[in-house]
TORKOL-4160 file (C-alpha; in steps of 0.2 Angstrom, whole numbers, padded with zeros to 4 digits, m for minus):
250
<pt num="1" X="0504" Y="0514" Z="0444"/>
<pt num="2" X="0522" Y="0522" Z="0444"/>
<pt num="3" X="0537" Y="0512" Z="0448"/>
<pt num="4" X="0537" Y="0518" Z="0466"/>
<pt num="5" X="0526" Y="0525" Z="0479"/>
<pt num="6" X="0531" Y="0544" Z="0481"/>
<pt num="7" X="0546" Y="0547" Z="0493"/>
<pt num="8" X="0547" Y="0563" Z="0502"/>
<pt num="9" X="0564" Y="0562" Z="0511"/>
<pt num="10" X="0569" Y="0579" Z="0501"/>
<pt num="11" X="0561" Y="0596" Z="0503"/>
<pt num="12" X="0556" Y="0596" Z="0485"/>
<pt num="13" X="0547" Y="0579" Z="0485"/>
<pt num="14" X="0540" Y="0584" Z="0503"/>
<pt num="15" X="0533" Y="0600" Z="0494"/>
<pt num="16" X="0526" Y="0591" Z="0479"/>
<pt num="17" X="0516" Y="0580" Z="0490"/>
<pt num="18" X="0510" Y="0594" Z="0501"/>
<pt num="19" X="0502" Y="0601" Z="0485"/>
<pt num="20" X="0497" Y="0585" Z="0480"/>
<pt num="21" X="0488" Y="0583" Z="0497"/>
<pt num="22" X="0479" Y="0601" Z="0495"/>
<pt num="23" X="0472" Y="0595" Z="0478"/>
<pt num="24" X="0464" Y="0580" Z="0486"/>
<pt num="25" X="0451" Y="0593" Z="0495"/>
<pt num="26" X="0449" Y="0603" Z="0479"/>
<pt num="27" X="0438" Y="0602" Z="0465"/>
<pt num="28" X="0451" Y="0609" Z="0452"/>
<pt num="29" X="0462" Y="0603" Z="0437"/>
<pt num="30" X="0480" Y="0602" Z="0439"/>
<pt num="31" X="0495" Y="0598" Z="0429"/>
<pt num="32" X="0510" Y="0589" Z="0436"/>
<pt num="33" X="0525" Y="0591" Z="0427"/>
<pt num="34" X="0543" Y="0583" Z="0427"/>
<pt num="35" X="0555" Y="0571" Z="0418"/>
<pt num="36" X="0550" Y="0553" Z="0416"/>
<pt num="37" X="0551" Y="0542" Z="0432"/>
<pt num="38" X="0550" Y="0556" Z="0444"/>
<pt num="39" X="0532" Y="0550" Z="0452"/>
<pt num="40" X="0521" Y="0561" Z="0442"/>
<pt num="41" X="0509" Y="0547" Z="0439"/>
<pt num="42" X="0510" Y="0542" Z="0457"/>
<pt num="43" X="0505" Y="0559" Z="0462"/>
<pt num="44" X="0491" Y="0560" Z="0451"/>
<pt num="45" X="0484" Y="0543" Z="0457"/>
<pt num="46" X="0486" Y="0550" Z="0475"/>
<pt num="47" X="0476" Y="0564" Z="0471"/>
<pt num="48" X="0462" Y="0554" Z="0462"/>
<pt num="49" X="0464" Y="0536" Z="0469"/>
<pt num="50" X="0448" Y="0529" Z="0460"/>
<pt num="51" X="0451" Y="0538" Z="0442"/>
<pt num="52" X="0454" Y="0528" Z="0427"/>
<pt num="53" X="0472" Y="0532" Z="0419"/>
<pt num="54" X="0473" Y="0534" Z="0401"/>
<pt num="55" X="0488" Y="0541" Z="0390"/>
<pt num="56" X="0486" Y="0556" Z="0379"/>
<pt num="57" X="0493" Y="0548" Z="0364"/>
<pt num="58" X="0477" Y="0535" Z="0364"/>
<pt num="59" X="0466" Y="0549" Z="0358"/>
<pt num="60" X="0451" Y="0539" Z="0353"/>
<pt num="61" X="0451" Y="0529" Z="0370"/>
<pt num="62" X="0454" Y="0546" Z="0378"/>
<pt num="63" X="0438" Y="0554" Z="0371"/>
<pt num="64" X="0427" Y="0539" Z="0376"/>
<pt num="65" X="0435" Y="0540" Z="0394"/>
<pt num="66" X="0431" Y="0558" Z="0394"/>
<pt num="67" X="0413" Y="0555" Z="0389"/>
<pt num="68" X="0410" Y="0542" Z="0404"/>
<pt num="69" X="0420" Y="0550" Z="0418"/>
<pt num="70" X="0419" Y="0562" Z="0431"/>
<pt num="71" X="0437" Y="0562" Z="0436"/>
<pt num="72" X="0451" Y="0556" Z="0424"/>
<pt num="73" X="0471" Y="0555" Z="0425"/>
<pt num="74" X="0478" Y="0559" Z="0408"/>
<pt num="75" X="0497" Y="0555" Z="0407"/>
<pt num="76" X="0508" Y="0563" Z="0394"/>
<pt num="77" X="0497" Y="0575" Z="0389"/>
<pt num="78" X="0510" Y="0585" Z="0379"/>
<pt num="79" X="0510" Y="0569" Z="0369"/>
<pt num="80" X="0492" Y="0571" Z="0362"/>
<pt num="81" X="0490" Y="0571" Z="0343"/>
<pt num="82" X="0477" Y="0585" Z="0345"/>
<pt num="83" X="0479" Y="0594" Z="0361"/>
<pt num="84" X="0467" Y="0609" Z="0357"/>
<pt num="85" X="0453" Y="0598" Z="0353"/>
<pt num="86" X="0457" Y="0587" Z="0369"/>
<pt num="87" X="0457" Y="0603" Z="0380"/>
<pt num="88" X="0442" Y="0610" Z="0373"/>
<pt num="89" X="0432" Y="0593" Z="0376"/>
<pt num="90" X="0438" Y="0592" Z="0394"/>
<pt num="91" X="0431" Y="0610" Z="0396"/>
<pt num="92" X="0415" Y="0606" Z="0388"/>
<pt num="93" X="0411" Y="0590" Z="0398"/>
<pt num="94" X="0417" Y="0597" Z="0414"/>
<pt num="95" X="0427" Y="0583" Z="0418"/>
<pt num="96" X="0441" Y="0586" Z="0433"/>
<pt num="97" X="0457" Y="0581" Z="0426"/>
<pt num="98" X="0474" Y="0578" Z="0434"/>
<pt num="99" X="0488" Y="0577" Z="0420"/>
<pt num="100" X="0505" Y="0574" Z="0418"/>
<pt num="101" X="0518" Y="0581" Z="0405"/>
<pt num="102" X="0537" Y="0579" Z="0403"/>
<pt num="103" X="0537" Y="0597" Z="0399"/>
<pt num="104" X="0528" Y="0614" Z="0401"/>
<pt num="105" X="0516" Y="0619" Z="0387"/>
<pt num="106" X="0515" Y="0635" Z="0381"/>
<pt num="107" X="0496" Y="0635" Z="0377"/>
<pt num="108" X="0483" Y="0648" Z="0382"/>
<pt num="109" X="0470" Y="0634" Z="0384"/>
<pt num="110" X="0481" Y="0624" Z="0395"/>
<pt num="111" X="0483" Y="0640" Z="0406"/>
<pt num="112" X="0464" Y="0642" Z="0407"/>
<pt num="113" X="0460" Y="0624" Z="0411"/>
<pt num="114" X="0473" Y="0619" Z="0424"/>
<pt num="115" X="0471" Y="0630" Z="0438"/>
<pt num="116" X="0486" Y="0623" Z="0447"/>
<pt num="117" X="0503" Y="0617" Z="0439"/>
<pt num="118" X="0517" Y="0612" Z="0448"/>
<pt num="119" X="0535" Y="0603" Z="0443"/>
<pt num="120" X="0542" Y="0587" Z="0451"/>
<pt num="121" X="0561" Y="0590" Z="0450"/>
<pt num="122" X="0573" Y="0575" Z="0444"/>
<pt num="123" X="0581" Y="0563" Z="0456"/>
<pt num="124" X="0598" Y="0571" Z="0453"/>
<pt num="125" X="0591" Y="0585" Z="0462"/>
<pt num="126" X="0585" Y="0575" Z="0476"/>
<pt num="127" X="0598" Y="0565" Z="0483"/>
<pt num="128" X="0588" Y="0563" Z="0500"/>
<pt num="129" X="0576" Y="0553" Z="0490"/>
<pt num="130" X="0587" Y="0541" Z="0481"/>
<pt num="131" X="0594" Y="0532" Z="0496"/>
<pt num="132" X="0576" Y="0527" Z="0502"/>
<pt num="133" X="0572" Y="0522" Z="0485"/>
<pt num="134" X="0586" Y="0511" Z="0483"/>
<pt num="135" X="0581" Y="0502" Z="0500"/>
<pt num="136" X="0563" Y="0501" Z="0493"/>
<pt num="137" X="0569" Y="0494" Z="0476"/>
<pt num="138" X="0580" Y="0481" Z="0486"/>
<pt num="139" X="0566" Y="0475" Z="0497"/>
<pt num="140" X="0554" Y="0474" Z="0481"/>
<pt num="141" X="0569" Y="0463" Z="0473"/>
<pt num="142" X="0569" Y="0451" Z="0487"/>
<pt num="143" X="0550" Y="0449" Z="0487"/>
<pt num="144" X="0550" Y="0447" Z="0469"/>
<pt num="145" X="0565" Y="0434" Z="0468"/>
<pt num="146" X="0560" Y="0425" Z="0484"/>
<pt num="147" X="0576" Y="0429" Z="0492"/>
<pt num="148" X="0583" Y="0440" Z="0506"/>
<pt num="149" X="0601" Y="0441" Z="0503"/>
<pt num="150" X="0612" Y="0457" Z="0508"/>
<pt num="151" X="0613" Y="0470" Z="0494"/>
<pt num="152" X="0631" Y="0473" Z="0491"/>
<pt num="153" X="0632" Y="0492" Z="0488"/>
<pt num="154" X="0651" Y="0492" Z="0485"/>
<pt num="155" X="0654" Y="0501" Z="0468"/>
<pt num="156" X="0636" Y="0504" Z="0467"/>
<pt num="157" X="0633" Y="0520" Z="0457"/>
<pt num="158" X="0614" Y="0525" Z="0455"/>
<pt num="159" X="0609" Y="0527" Z="0438"/>
<pt num="160" X="0598" Y="0542" Z="0438"/>
<pt num="161" X="0597" Y="0544" Z="0420"/>
<pt num="162" X="0578" Y="0539" Z="0418"/>
<pt num="163" X="0576" Y="0543" Z="0437"/>
<pt num="164" X="0566" Y="0530" Z="0447"/>
<pt num="165" X="0563" Y="0520" Z="0431"/>
<pt num="166" X="0583" Y="0516" Z="0428"/>
<pt num="167" X="0587" Y="0516" Z="0446"/>
<pt num="168" X="0574" Y="0502" Z="0449"/>
<pt num="169" X="0581" Y="0493" Z="0434"/>
<pt num="170" X="0599" Y="0494" Z="0441"/>
<pt num="171" X="0595" Y="0489" Z="0458"/>
<pt num="172" X="0587" Y="0473" Z="0451"/>
<pt num="173" X="0601" Y="0468" Z="0440"/>
<pt num="174" X="0613" Y="0471" Z="0453"/>
<pt num="175" X="0603" Y="0461" Z="0465"/>
<pt num="176" X="0601" Y="0446" Z="0453"/>
<pt num="177" X="0620" Y="0447" Z="0447"/>
<pt num="178" X="0629" Y="0450" Z="0465"/>
<pt num="179" X="0628" Y="0429" Z="0468"/>
<pt num="180" X="0628" Y="0424" Z="0450"/>
<pt num="181" X="0636" Y="0407" Z="0445"/>
<pt num="182" X="0648" Y="0406" Z="0430"/>
<pt num="183" X="0635" Y="0395" Z="0421"/>
<pt num="184" X="0622" Y="0408" Z="0423"/>
<pt num="185" X="0632" Y="0421" Z="0416"/>
<pt num="186" X="0639" Y="0411" Z="0401"/>
<pt num="187" X="0621" Y="0408" Z="0397"/>
<pt num="188" X="0617" Y="0426" Z="0398"/>
<pt num="189" X="0630" Y="0430" Z="0387"/>
<pt num="190" X="0625" Y="0416" Z="0375"/>
<pt num="191" X="0607" Y="0422" Z="0374"/>
<pt num="192" X="0613" Y="0440" Z="0371"/>
<pt num="193" X="0624" Y="0434" Z="0356"/>
<pt num="194" X="0613" Y="0421" Z="0348"/>
<pt num="195" X="0603" Y="0434" Z="0338"/>
<pt num="196" X="0619" Y="0446" Z="0334"/>
<pt num="197" X="0631" Y="0434" Z="0327"/>
<pt num="198" X="0633" Y="0431" Z="0308"/>
<pt num="199" X="0646" Y="0440" Z="0301"/>
<pt num="200" X="0664" Y="0436" Z="0297"/>
<pt num="201" X="0672" Y="0447" Z="0311"/>
<pt num="202" X="0660" Y="0443" Z="0325"/>
<pt num="203" X="0676" Y="0437" Z="0336"/>
<pt num="204" X="0683" Y="0454" Z="0335"/>
<pt num="205" X="0667" Y="0463" Z="0336"/>
<pt num="206" X="0661" Y="0455" Z="0352"/>
<pt num="207" X="0678" Y="0452" Z="0361"/>
<pt num="208" X="0674" Y="0467" Z="0370"/>
<pt num="209" X="0661" Y="0458" Z="0379"/>
<pt num="210" X="0676" Y="0449" Z="0389"/>
<pt num="211" X="0689" Y="0462" Z="0389"/>
<pt num="212" X="0679" Y="0477" Z="0395"/>
<pt num="213" X="0672" Y="0469" Z="0411"/>
<pt num="214" X="0689" Y="0462" Z="0415"/>
<pt num="215" X="0698" Y="0478" Z="0413"/>
<pt num="216" X="0685" Y="0489" Z="0421"/>
<pt num="217" X="0685" Y="0476" Z="0437"/>
<pt num="218" X="0703" Y="0474" Z="0437"/>
<pt num="219" X="0706" Y="0493" Z="0437"/>
<pt num="220" X="0695" Y="0496" Z="0451"/>
<pt num="221" X="0702" Y="0481" Z="0462"/>
<pt num="222" X="0720" Y="0484" Z="0458"/>
<pt num="223" X="0719" Y="0503" Z="0456"/>
<pt num="224" X="0734" Y="0504" Z="0443"/>
<pt num="225" X="0737" Y="0498" Z="0425"/>
<pt num="226" X="0754" Y="0492" Z="0431"/>
<pt num="227" X="0746" Y="0480" Z="0445"/>
<pt num="228" X="0732" Y="0474" Z="0433"/>
<pt num="229" X="0745" Y="0469" Z="0419"/>
<pt num="230" X="0755" Y="0459" Z="0431"/>
<pt num="231" X="0738" Y="0449" Z="0437"/>
<pt num="232" X="0732" Y="0447" Z="0421"/>
<pt num="233" X="0750" Y="0440" Z="0414"/>
<pt num="234" X="0751" Y="0454" Z="0401"/>
<pt num="235" X="0763" Y="0466" Z="0394"/>
<pt num="236" X="0759" Y="0483" Z="0401"/>
<pt num="237" X="0758" Y="0490" Z="0383"/>
<pt num="238" X="0747" Y="0476" Z="0377"/>
<pt num="239" X="0737" Y="0480" Z="0391"/>
<pt num="240" X="0737" Y="0500" Z="0386"/>
<pt num="241" X="0732" Y="0494" Z="0368"/>
<pt num="242" X="0718" Y="0485" Z="0375"/>
<pt num="243" X="0712" Y="0501" Z="0385"/>
<pt num="244" X="0715" Y="0511" Z="0370"/>
<pt num="245" X="0704" Y="0499" Z="0360"/>
<pt num="246" X="0689" Y="0499" Z="0372"/>
<pt num="247" X="0689" Y="0517" Z="0377"/>
<pt num="248" X="0673" Y="0521" Z="0373"/>
<pt num="249" X="0667" Y="0508" Z="0387"/>
<pt num="250" X="0678" Y="0512" Z="0399"/>
């Protein structure tokens, strides 16, 4: 199952759900396209709730599944190592297929086999869905970690780089870190550094792990380099130097 049930707050996602609902009543093959994490697999499972799911990169497993199934969900069909053979096999065995792909496929066999093709836009084009997803992931985090704390959304900027996948991860991390203790944070950094240490310049190389969050948090809180330098007890030129050294992270 995908990382989330399909949210239909935006007009684009609502239209995709309507198309999927129509496909539940039809016996046709369909291709759902879109970036990773937009809900393609969720909609495919909504259309064929009892069908097995096989990734197209597992070619031998997929051929076996086709021979023993009347309906099948094929994910990432654009990653198939032998797309034409796969499409010919589907047509020969007359298996109903709902497939997903990250991009459109310029292939006559694809056009012939899939009667319906539709796109799911990325979350950055479905802003109405993002707030609902954040709330859903907060509830999921509370259930997973056995707590019911208030989620601090101040300074929270949604990471939509991988759509629901990156957003879910970000919410989970923020949920865990908002009440983290010093000892827990130290242990996290310790575990991170354990396998990375080994050169003669490690202190200098990893100093940014301390300096960057200190500078970023300080600038957010105090709004100016002058105030931050004063609060940190640094010369303003020293702070400017630190900012310049860590510019790629700021």
